[in-house]
TIKE-765330 format. One line per 2 residues: number of its first residue (from 1); for each residue x, y, z of N, C-alpha, C, O. Coordinates in nm, 2 decimals. Last residue first. Example, Ala and Ser with C-alpha at 12.3 -4.5 7.8 and 13.67 -1.06 7.14 Angstrom:
2
2	1.28:-0.22:0.71:1.37:-0.11:0.71:1.29:0.00:0.79:1.34:0.11:0.80 | 1.32:-0.57:0.78:1.23:-0.45:0.78:1.32:-0.33:0.78:1.42:-0.33:0.85
***
This chain:
88
88	13.72:12.04:11.09:13.80:12.12:10.99:13.89:12.04:10.90:13.96:12.10:10.82 | 13.54:11.98:11.29:13.54:11.91:11.16:13.60:11.99:11.05:13.55:12.02:10.95
86	13.59:11.90:11.64:13.58:12.00:11.53:13.59:11.92:11.39:13.65:11.81:11.39 | 13.43:11.78:11.93:13.51:11.75:11.81:13.48:11.86:11.70:13.37:11.90:11.69
84	13.45:11.90:12.25:13.37:11.90:12.13:13.46:11.88:12.01:13.56:11.95:11.99 | 13.46:11.85:12.59:13.53:11.84:12.47:13.43:11.83:12.35:13.34:11.75:12.36
82	13.47:12.03:12.88:13.38:11.95:12.79:13.43:11.96:12.65:13.46:12.07:12.60 | 13.64:12.02:13.18:13.63:12.06:13.05:13.54:11.97:12.97:13.54:11.85:12.99
80	13.64:12.15:13.51:13.58:12.06:13.42:13.61:12.11:13.28:13.60:12.23:13.25 | 13.77:12.17:13.83:13.79:12.21:13.69:13.73:12.10:13.60:13.75:11.99:13.62
78	13.59:12.25:14.12:13.65:12.15:14.04:13.65:12.20:13.89:13.56:12.25:13.84 | 13.45:12.43:14.29:13.58:12.47:14.24:13.65:12.36:14.15:13.77:12.38:14.12
76	13.20:12.37:14.35:13.30:12.32:14.45:13.44:12.36:14.40:13.53:12.33:14.47 | 13.06:12.44:14.13:13.04:12.52:14.25:13.14:12.48:14.36:13.16:12.56:14.45
74	13.30:12.40:13.86:13.17:12.38:13.92:13.16:12.46:14.05:13.26:12.53:14.09 | 13.45:12.58:13.59:13.46:12.52:13.73:13.32:12.51:13.78:13.23:12.59:13.76
72	13.55:12.52:13.25:13.48:12.59:13.35:13.50:12.52:13.49:13.57:12.42:13.49 | 13.62:12.51:12.90:13.67:12.49:13.04:13.59:12.58:13.14:13.56:12.69:13.11
70	13.57:12.33:12.62:13.51:12.44:12.70:13.54:12.42:12.84:13.50:12.31:12.90 | 13.79:12.25:12.37:13.75:12.23:12.50:13.68:12.36:12.56:13.73:12.47:12.54
68	13.79:12.10:12.05:13.78:12.23:12.13:13.73:12.19:12.26:13.63:12.12:12.28 | 13.98:11.92:11.82:13.90:11.92:11.94:13.90:12.06:12.00:14.00:12.13:12.00
66	14.17:11.77:11.64:14.05:11.84:11.60:13.95:11.84:11.72:13.85:11.77:11.71 | 14.50:11.87:11.74:14.39:11.77:11.75:14.26:11.84:11.71:14.24:11.95:11.75
64	14.69:12.07:11.76:14.72:11.95:11.68:14.61:11.84:11.68:14.64:11.73:11.63 | 14.58:12.21:12.06:14.68:12.21:11.96:14.70:12.07:11.89:14.72:11.97:11.96
62	14.24:12.26:12.11:14.35:12.17:12.15:14.45:12.17:12.04:14.42:12.13:11.92 | 14.08:12.57:12.17:14.12:12.47:12.08:14.24:12.39:12.13:14.32:12.45:12.20
60	13.87:12.67:12.42:14.01:12.66:12.39:14.03:12.54:12.29:14.01:12.43:12.32 | 13.68:12.90:12.59:13.67:12.80:12.48:13.81:12.79:12.42:13.86:12.89:12.37
58	13.60:12.93:12.94:13.68:12.96:12.82:13.66:12.86:12.71:13.62:12.75:12.74 | 13.37:13.08:13.17:13.42:12.97:13.10:13.52:13.02:12.99:13.52:13.14:12.96
56	13.12:13.15:13.42:13.25:13.18:13.36:13.31:13.06:13.29:13.30:12.95:13.34 | 12.78:13.17:13.37:12.89:13.08:13.42:13.02:13.11:13.34:13.02:13.10:13.22
54	12.54:13.30:13.32:12.65:13.37:13.38:12.76:13.29:13.44:12.83:13.32:13.53 | 12.34:13.17:13.18:12.35:13.15:13.32:12.46:13.22:13.40:12.47:13.21:13.52
52	12.40:13.25:12.92:12.27:13.29:12.98:12.27:13.27:13.13:12.21:13.35:13.20 | 12.66:13.12:12.90:12.65:13.26:12.89:12.52:13.31:12.96:12.52:13.40:13.04
50	12.58:12.85:12.90:12.67:12.90:13.00:12.66:13.05:13.01:12.66:13.11:13.12 | 12.42:12.85:12.67:12.35:12.82:12.80:12.44:12.87:12.91:12.39:12.93:13.01
48	12.61:12.90:12.47:12.51:12.99:12.49:12.44:12.97:12.63:12.40:13.07:12.69 | 12.76:12.66:12.50:12.82:12.79:12.53:12.72:12.89:12.55:12.73:12.98:12.65
46	12.56:12.47:12.41:12.62:12.46:12.54:12.68:12.60:12.58:12.66:12.64:12.70 | 12.51:12.56:12.14:12.40:12.56:12.24:12.46:12.55:12.38:12.41:12.62:12.47
44	12.77:12.52:12.03:12.70:12.65:12.03:12.59:12.66:12.14:12.59:12.76:12.21 | 12.83:12.24:12.07:12.91:12.34:12.14:12.83:12.48:12.14:12.84:12.55:12.25
42	12.72:11.98:12.02:12.64:12.10:12.03:12.71:12.21:12.11:12.65:12.26:12.20 | 12.84:11.70:12.21:12.81:11.76:12.08:12.72:11.88:12.11:12.66:11.89:12.22
40	13.11:11.58:12.43:12.97:11.63:12.40:12.96:11.67:12.25:13.06:11.69:12.18 | 13.29:11.43:12.69:13.28:11.46:12.54:13.13:11.49:12.51:13.04:11.42:12.56
38	13.42:11.57:12.99:13.32:11.50:12.92:13.33:11.52:12.77:13.39:11.63:12.73 | 13.66:11.54:13.26:13.62:11.59:13.13:13.50:11.50:13.08:13.48:11.39:13.11
36	13.83:11.69:13.54:13.76:11.58:13.47:13.70:11.63:13.35:13.68:11.76:13.34 | 14.12:11.77:13.73:14.01:11.80:13.65:13.95:11.68:13.60:14.01:11.57:13.61
34	14.26:11.69:13.96:14.29:11.82:13.90:14.18:11.86:13.81:14.14:11.98:13.82 | 14.16:11.56:14.26:14.14:11.54:14.12:14.17:11.68:14.06:14.09:11.78:14.09
32	14.39:11.53:14.53:14.27:11.59:14.47:14.27:11.56:14.32:14.38:11.54:14.26 | 14.51:11.41:14.84:14.51:11.40:14.70:14.38:11.46:14.64:14.27:11.45:14.70
30	14.59:11.65:15.10:14.50:11.54:15.05:14.50:11.53:14.90:14.50:11.64:14.84 | 14.89:11.71:15.27:14.79:11.75:15.17:14.71:11.63:15.13:14.76:11.51:15.12
28	15.08:11.65:15.46:14.94:11.65:15.50:14.84:11.68:15.39:14.72:11.68:15.42 | 15.31:11.85:15.31:15.29:11.75:15.41:15.14:11.76:15.46:15.10:11.87:15.49
26	15.24:11.93:14.97:15.28:11.97:15.10:15.25:11.86:15.20:15.16:11.77:15.17 | 15.37:11.78:14.67:15.26:11.81:14.76:15.31:11.84:14.90:15.41:11.79:14.94
24	15.60:11.93:14.45:15.57:11.83:14.55:15.46:11.87:14.63:15.45:11.99:14.67 | 15.51:12.03:14.11:15.55:12.06:14.25:15.52:11.94:14.34:15.42:11.87:14.32
22	15.40:11.90:13.88:15.54:11.94:13.88:15.59:11.96:14.03:15.70:11.92:14.06 | 15.21:11.64:13.77:15.22:11.75:13.88:15.36:11.78:13.89:15.45:11.69:13.92
20	15.06:11.56:13.46:15.17:11.55:13.56:15.16:11.67:13.65:15.12:11.78:13.62 | 14.76:11.41:13.38:14.83:11.54:13.39:14.93:11.52:13.50:14.90:11.48:13.61
18	14.61:11.19:13.15:14.69:11.20:13.27:14.76:11.34:13.27:14.82:11.37:13.17 | 14.31:11.12:13.02:14.42:11.22:13.01:14.48:11.23:13.14:14.42:11.27:13.24
16	14.15:10.86:12.85:14.20:10.91:12.98:14.31:11.01:12.95:14.40:10.98:12.87 | 14.06:10.83:12.59:13.97:10.80:12.70:14.01:10.84:12.83:13.93:10.87:12.92
14	14.07:10.89:12.25:14.13:10.93:12.38:14.03:10.91:12.49:13.92:10.97:12.49 | 14.04:10.65:12.01:13.96:10.74:12.09:14.04:10.77:12.22:14.07:10.67:12.29
12	14.13:10.46:11.84:14.16:10.60:11.80:14.09:10.70:11.89:14.09:10.82:11.86 | 14.17:10.23:12.09:14.17:10.24:11.94:14.21:10.38:11.91:14.32:10.43:11.95
10	14.19:10.42:12.35:14.12:10.29:12.31:14.10:10.30:12.17:14.01:10.38:12.12 | 14.47:10.59:12.50:14.37:10.57:12.39:14.31:10.43:12.39:14.37:10.34:12.44
8	14.57:10.84:12.71:14.56:10.70:12.69:14.44:10.68:12.60:14.33:10.73:12.61 | 14.80:11.11:12.70:14.66:11.06:12.67:14.67:10.91:12.66:14.77:10.86:12.60
6	14.99:11.28:12.95:14.98:11.18:12.84:14.83:11.15:12.82:14.75:11.15:12.92 | 15.21:11.54:13.07:15.09:11.46:13.07:15.09:11.36:12.96:15.18:11.36:12.87
4	15.32:11.87:13.18:15.34:11.73:13.14:15.21:11.65:13.15:15.12:11.68:13.23 | 15.22:12.18:13.01:15.24:12.10:13.13:15.26:11.95:13.09:15.22:11.91:12.98
2	15.14:12.32:12.79:15.26:12.37:12.86:15.27:12.30:13.00:15.33:12.36:13.09 | 15.06:12.13:12.50:15.02:12.19:12.63:15.15:12.23:12.70:15.26:12.19:12.66
***
């Protein structure tokens, strides 16, 4: 990735992804969650449902890991990615 961060694992499963913040927060800024994620199955059905509902999203392979992320934003502007394992 092109930003700082780290994955925390439980055995061989990534359970927490920490993302570094490069810039200093402004005075009075409220802490915010940069994004959250879910692990799921059935990427084709999920992406088709997003398309039918007109929900903007991207489908992004994770470099060096057998994982594809579907990235989108909810109605409040929160970044969500849904992770799908690939079997290549």
